[in-house]
C-alpha positions, 0 to 999 in steps of 0.5 A, a space after each residue: 499500499 502506497 504512502 502519501 507524503 503530506 508535503 507532496 498534497 496540495 491543500 489549496 487544490 482540494 476544492 478543485 479536485 473535489 469538483 473534478 472527481 465528483 467528490 463529497 466529504 462527510 466528517 463522522 464522529 462517533 462520540 461518548 463518555 466524559 473524554 469526549 465532552 472535554 474535546 468534541 466541541 473544539 474538534 467540531 468547531 475547529 474543523 467547521 471554521 477552517 474546512 466549511 466556512 473558510 473553504 468548501 472541503 467538508 460538506 457536513 460534519 455528523 455526530 452519533 452519540 454513542 447509546 452506551 453513553 449512559 442516556 447522554 449524561 455528558 451533554 455530548 449532543 448539546 456540545 456538538 450542536 452548539 459547536 456546529 455540527 451539521 447534525 447530531 442524533 442519538 444512536 439508540 434512535 437510528 440503529 434500529 432503523 438499519 440493524 433491527 435486531 440490534 440491541 441499542 445498548 450494545 451498539 458501541 462504537 461500531 454501531 455508531 459508525 454504522 449509523 453515521 454512515 447510514 445518515 451521511 451523504 458524502 461519497 467519501 466517509 472520514 471517520 474520526 475519534 472525538 477524544 483528541 487532546 491538543 487537536 490540530 485540524 491539519 488532520 482533516 486537511 491531509 486526509 481529505 487532500 489524500 482522498 480527493 487528489 490524483 486517482 482519488 483512492 477509495 480508502 486512506 488510512 491515517 497514520 500518527 505518532 500516538 502520545 498519551 496524556 502524560 506525554 509518553 509515546 502510546 500505541 502499545 495495543 496497535 503494535 501488538 495488532 500489528 504483529 498479530 495481523 501479520 502472523 495470521 492474516 499476511 498470507 491472504 491479504 499481504 498488504 496488512 503488513 504495510 498498514 502502520 496503524 490498523 486501529 487508528 480512528 482517523 481514515 477515509 473510505 468511499 461510502 459504497 466501499 463501506 456499505 459493502 463491507 461486514 465489519 466486527 463489533 467492539 473494538 475489532 471494528 477498525 481492524 475488520 473494516 480496513 483488512 476487508 477494504 484491503 482485501 476487496 480494493 487491493 493495494 492500487 486503490 488504497 493509500 495511507 497518509 501521516 497526520 499530526 500526532 494524536 494526544 489521547 488518554 490511554 485505556 485503563 488496563 482493566 479495558 485492555 482485556 476487552 480490547 484484546 477479547 474482541 480484537 482476537 475474536 475479530 482476527 480468528 473470524 477473518 481468518 477462517 473467513 479467508 480460508 473458508 472462501 477459498 473452498 466456498 467464495 460465497 461464505 458469509 463472514 458473518 455466519 462464521 462469527 455467529 458460529 464462533 463457539 463452534 469454530 473455536 470452542 472455549 475461546 469465549 470462556 471467562 478469562 482468568 484475570 489479575 485482582 481488580 479486573 472482575 470489578 470491571 463490567 466485561 460483556 464482550 461484543 462479538 459477532 459482525 454486522 451485515 453489510 449496510 447494503 443489505 438493510 432495506 432502510 439503506 437502500 430507501 435512503 440512496 435516492 436521497 443520498 444522491 440528490 444531497 450529493 448532487 446539490 453539494 456539488 452543484 454549490 461548489 461548482 457555483 462557487 468555482 465560477 465566481 469571480 476572485 
């Protein structure tokens, strides 16, 4: 997978490139918890001013408040609205429209991302974390430039130096996951060895590609999306680009158990899918996920954990969402989405024709 250097990207030409390639851009932010309450408003306001008011790079900023966010005790909906988001919704009000069997309490980040894609009209979706400290809006400029310039790749992954709240280098889970992906999946999707940050929340993906992919619940969402996108597209339509450093509060060690349980499940399912697909090209990855206990007996049993772990709620979110294109509600939205894209591009074309 090719890496694009930021200095080679022309941020001043994004509007021209968008119009030339017929691309609309949606910035989509899943938000939950007290960390997001401190940072979400600034992220939205900075990007709105730089990329919507000063220039017409972003066509919308959408926020879904995770249904597991305790009924929005942290006032994320108010914060996002006041900061200027184009639309803000509770995940519990949306997820049942496109995932009828899903419990709103179990949607988590994966469910929120699915809801964001369901509601957005951009044909490139820029996903973005909500809990970044010391935020630099140049992040969006680099991702947008990479996704619209030259051959306009259908998937662009961000790559950032990760810094924790105490100023130390972060990303321990990412480094472990890279080793796991290389060990289990590189023989089936060789490009996984090139992807620098499979867990990073800042990436761009074509809306139709996103809608065609099944992906894992829980902490496996980014991993599954990116591996399956690389598998579908190959390296020609994929790229990665360095973005500004991420300053983020690290996970408590209690939460790392959940991370590895759900990510381990995801990688196991991906590996089984690639193996079985060689014999049966029509095999469905969500069916493999649903039969995980039969495939790998014992791997979902309770873990023996150090003192203190059992004080934390441990309900792993296992399973894969089916592709969004299989949702009748999403299919019904496609004409509305097409109209919104056309209107956004028409407005950009009118802006381009104005005298300087």
